[in-house]
One Martini backbone bead per residue (centre of mass of N, CA, C, O) as a GRO file, in nm:
protein
  187
    1MET     BB    1  -0.896  -1.529   0.971
    2GLU     BB    2  -1.217  -1.656   0.940
    3LEU     BB    3  -1.446  -1.638   0.688
    4LYS     BB    4  -1.787  -1.624   0.618
    5THR     BB    5  -1.917  -1.832   0.367
    6ASN     BB    6  -2.119  -1.983   0.109
    7LEU     BB    7  -1.890  -1.972  -0.123
    8THR     BB    8  -1.640  -2.118  -0.340
    9LEU     BB    9  -1.413  -1.997  -0.593
   10ASP     BB   10  -1.199  -2.132  -0.839
   11ALA     BB   11  -0.949  -1.907  -1.008
   12LYS     BB   12  -0.690  -2.038  -1.032
   13GLY     BB   13  -0.484  -1.959  -1.319
   14LEU     BB   14  -0.655  -1.730  -1.419
   15ALA     BB   15  -0.726  -1.499  -1.669
   16CYS     BB   16  -0.829  -1.244  -1.815
   17PRO     BB   17  -1.177  -1.278  -1.774
   18MET     BB   18  -1.240  -1.546  -1.603
   19PRO     BB   19  -1.301  -1.461  -1.308
   20ILE     BB   20  -1.557  -1.300  -1.392
   21VAL     BB   21  -1.711  -1.515  -1.546
   22LYS     BB   22  -1.733  -1.715  -1.310
   23THR     BB   23  -1.867  -1.521  -1.113
   24LYS     BB   24  -2.125  -1.458  -1.264
   25LYS     BB   25  -2.225  -1.754  -1.270
   26THR     BB   26  -2.227  -1.803  -0.963
   27MET     BB   27  -2.417  -1.569  -0.866
   28LYS     BB   28  -2.679  -1.710  -0.985
   29ASP     BB   29  -2.658  -1.958  -0.753
   30ILE     BB   30  -2.705  -1.740  -0.535
   31GLU     BB   31  -2.824  -1.572  -0.272
   32ASP     BB   32  -2.934  -1.309  -0.138
   33GLY     BB   33  -2.658  -1.200   0.078
   34GLN     BB   34  -2.444  -1.371  -0.009
   35VAL     BB   35  -2.108  -1.507   0.009
   36LEU     BB   36  -1.830  -1.482  -0.206
   37GLU     BB   37  -1.537  -1.674  -0.270
   38ILE     BB   38  -1.252  -1.568  -0.456
   39GLN     BB   39  -0.993  -1.755  -0.599
   40ALA     BB   40  -0.679  -1.597  -0.698
   41THR     BB   41  -0.371  -1.513  -0.899
   42ASP     BB   42  -0.455  -1.262  -1.041
   43LYS     BB   43  -0.358  -0.938  -0.979
   44GLY     BB   44  -0.599  -0.799  -1.151
   45SER     BB   45  -0.860  -0.908  -0.986
   46LYS     BB   46  -0.914  -0.686  -0.785
   47ALA     BB   47  -1.005  -0.457  -0.974
   48ASP     BB   48  -1.204  -0.620  -1.141
   49LEU     BB   49  -1.400  -0.714  -0.908
   50GLU     BB   50  -1.466  -0.444  -0.789
   51ALA     BB   51  -1.580  -0.312  -1.046
   52TRP     BB   52  -1.787  -0.525  -1.121
   53ALA     BB   53  -1.955  -0.522  -0.865
   54LYS     BB   54  -2.050  -0.232  -0.897
   55SER     BB   55  -2.178  -0.259  -1.186
   56ALA     BB   56  -2.374  -0.507  -1.074
   57GLY     BB   57  -2.457  -0.430  -0.755
   58HIS     BB   58  -2.252  -0.535  -0.572
   59GLN     BB   59  -2.058  -0.620  -0.276
   60TYR     BB   60  -1.743  -0.528  -0.207
   61LEU     BB   61  -1.549  -0.629   0.070
   62GLY     BB   62  -1.264  -0.778  -0.018
   63THR     BB   63  -0.907  -0.856   0.032
   64ILE     BB   64  -0.699  -1.153   0.080
   65GLU     BB   65  -0.359  -1.230   0.128
   66GLU     BB   66  -0.220  -1.566   0.047
   67GLY     BB   67   0.035  -1.530  -0.090
   68ASP     BB   68  -0.068  -1.603  -0.423
   69VAL     BB   69  -0.350  -1.562  -0.299
   70LEU     BB   70  -0.664  -1.427  -0.372
   71LYS     BB   71  -0.932  -1.324  -0.152
   72HIS     BB   72  -1.254  -1.262  -0.256
   73TYR     BB   73  -1.536  -1.052  -0.145
   74VAL     BB   74  -1.890  -1.108  -0.233
   75ARG     BB   75  -2.208  -0.959  -0.218
   76LYS     BB   76  -2.521  -1.026  -0.295
   77SER     BB   77  -2.764  -0.872  -0.438
   78SER     BB   78  -3.114  -0.808  -0.488
   79GLY     BB   79  -3.051  -0.703  -0.811
   80GLU     BB   80  -2.988  -0.940  -1.027
   81ASP     BB   81  -3.186  -0.847  -1.274
   82GLU     BB   82  -3.004  -0.636  -1.336
   83GLN     BB   83  -2.829  -0.464  -1.554
   84GLU     BB   84  -2.533  -0.442  -1.664
   85ILE     BB   85  -2.307  -0.204  -1.689
   86LYS     BB   86  -2.226  -0.018  -1.990
   87HIS     BB   87  -2.034   0.134  -2.203
   88PRO     BB   88  -2.141   0.313  -2.488
   89ASN     BB   89  -1.849   0.381  -2.597
   90ILE     BB   90  -1.742   0.214  -2.897
   91VAL     BB   91  -1.449   0.061  -3.039
   92ASP     BB   92  -1.248  -0.070  -3.270
   93ASN     BB   93  -0.940  -0.157  -3.366
   94GLU     BB   94  -0.944  -0.022  -3.647
   95ASP     BB   95  -1.024   0.260  -3.552
   96LEU     BB   96  -0.782   0.299  -3.367
   97ASP     BB   97  -0.556   0.260  -3.581
   98SER     BB   98  -0.649   0.528  -3.739
   99LEU     BB   99  -0.626   0.726  -3.463
  100ARG     BB  100  -0.353   0.696  -3.277
  101LYS     BB  101  -0.185   0.958  -3.413
  102ASN     BB  102  -0.350   1.161  -3.293
  103ASP     BB  103  -0.337   1.453  -3.092
  104ASP     BB  104  -0.647   1.422  -2.957
  105ILE     BB  105  -0.540   1.154  -2.829
  106LEU     BB  106  -0.572   0.904  -2.572
  107LEU     BB  107  -0.392   0.611  -2.481
  108LEU     BB  108  -0.516   0.359  -2.260
  109ASP     BB  109  -0.361   0.112  -2.049
  110VAL     BB  110  -0.522  -0.125  -1.801
  111ARG     BB  111  -0.317  -0.314  -1.762
  112GLU     BB  112  -0.085  -0.476  -1.634
  113SER     BB  113   0.249  -0.402  -1.632
  114ALA     BB  114   0.337  -0.680  -1.758
  115GLU     BB  115   0.161  -0.677  -2.002
  116TYR     BB  116   0.268  -0.411  -2.119
  117ALA     BB  117   0.573  -0.479  -2.138
  118PHE     BB  118   0.543  -0.715  -2.362
  119GLU     BB  119   0.273  -0.561  -2.492
  120HIS     BB  120   0.214  -0.260  -2.692
  121ILE     BB  121   0.103   0.030  -2.788
  122PRO     BB  122   0.308   0.290  -2.850
  123GLU     BB  123   0.096   0.529  -2.751
  124ALA     BB  124   0.060   0.399  -2.479
  125ILE     BB  125  -0.047   0.430  -2.158
  126SER     BB  126   0.011   0.332  -1.818
  127ILE     BB  127  -0.287   0.232  -1.615
  128PRO     BB  128  -0.390   0.046  -1.396
  129LEU     BB  129  -0.701  -0.005  -1.279
  130GLY     BB  130  -0.604   0.003  -0.962
  131GLU     BB  131  -0.479   0.320  -1.024
  132LEU     BB  132  -0.697   0.518  -1.148
  133ASP     BB  133  -0.815   0.682  -0.914
  134GLU     BB  134  -0.522   0.819  -0.833
  135ARG     BB  135  -0.439   0.890  -1.167
  136ALA     BB  136  -0.651   1.051  -1.342
  137GLU     BB  137  -0.508   1.345  -1.334
  138GLU     BB  138  -0.285   1.269  -1.561
  139LEU     BB  139  -0.508   1.325  -1.753
  140ASP     BB  140  -0.635   1.462  -2.046
  141ARG     BB  141  -0.954   1.613  -2.069
  142LEU     BB  142  -0.938   1.722  -2.382
  143LYS     BB  143  -0.919   1.437  -2.471
  144ASN     BB  144  -0.955   1.149  -2.635
  145VAL     BB  145  -1.036   0.846  -2.469
  146TYR     BB  146  -0.866   0.533  -2.518
  147ILE     BB  147  -0.941   0.203  -2.402
  148VAL     BB  148  -0.725  -0.070  -2.311
  149CYS     BB  149  -0.711  -0.425  -2.309
  150ARG     BB  150  -0.744  -0.754  -2.360
  151THR     BB  151  -1.103  -0.770  -2.398
  152GLY     BB  152  -1.291  -0.514  -2.267
  153ASN     BB  153  -1.348  -0.511  -1.956
  154ARG     BB  154  -1.157  -0.319  -1.807
  155SER     BB  155  -1.212  -0.082  -2.000
  156ASP     BB  156  -1.507  -0.052  -1.927
  157LEU     BB  157  -1.457   0.023  -1.628
  158ALA     BB  158  -1.272   0.263  -1.684
  159ALA     BB  159  -1.477   0.432  -1.848
  160GLN     BB  160  -1.672   0.466  -1.618
  161LYS     BB  161  -1.482   0.607  -1.418
  162LEU     BB  162  -1.414   0.856  -1.601
  163THR     BB  163  -1.703   0.954  -1.632
  164GLU     BB  164  -1.752   0.997  -1.326
  165LYS     BB  165  -1.500   1.219  -1.335
  166GLY     BB  166  -1.580   1.397  -1.615
  167PHE     BB  167  -1.525   1.271  -1.865
  168GLN     BB  168  -1.628   1.303  -2.202
  169ASN     BB  169  -1.428   1.131  -2.413
  170VAL     BB  170  -1.499   0.790  -2.390
  171TYR     BB  171  -1.339   0.474  -2.507
  172ASN     BB  172  -1.398   0.144  -2.583
  173VAL     BB  173  -1.188  -0.124  -2.671
  174VAL     BB  174  -1.296  -0.367  -2.911
  175PRO     BB  175  -1.122  -0.647  -2.797
  176GLY     BB  176  -0.840  -0.562  -2.794
  177MET     BB  177  -0.538  -0.721  -2.764
  178ILE     BB  178  -0.647  -1.006  -2.860
  179GLY     BB  179  -0.719  -0.843  -3.162
  180TRP     BB  180  -0.449  -0.716  -3.224
  181SER     BB  181  -0.267  -0.618  -3.551
  182GLY     BB  182  -0.098  -0.397  -3.488
  183GLU     BB  183   0.129  -0.214  -3.361
  184THR     BB  184   0.410  -0.311  -3.149
  185THR     BB  185   0.561  -0.313  -2.819
  186ASN     BB  186   0.834  -0.300  -2.583
  187LEU     BB  187   1.059  -0.267  -2.301
   0.00000   0.00000   0.00000
């Protein structure tokens, strides 16, 4: 089935955060109500684009998989001038490194499982962003939740999701693993 779109964006071969960065830029160039098709190969792009569209006020229509290519469909909202929502509680990598062994914190890594497997902070538990809605109840609501991803984008979206679900003390770690110089391990 061929879907009618107004513009196609090629984000194949790009890793987080580039599919979202390119999508944001392209959305500025299309008219309200138009549909953008984003073609990507990054498996994490489905959860990333869906969450980003929601936070930016656009309508995420869905994703069709064709082989290794994910075709995402996003309809531009009429409120393009609205500010994209960002989670207000942010900590940097150095603060996280000093806190990470405390018993009252939970360190959540929302990168894809393959990213986590090859390098992660030893105390981190893995729940990819795309699984967070159905797995959020696995997390201890009484702990301070620090969320890490590669660059701080997915973790921002995850922090918003957990806050919407009633978690009280949620922090986005910026810039995330791309700037992490502390201890790491792998599977």
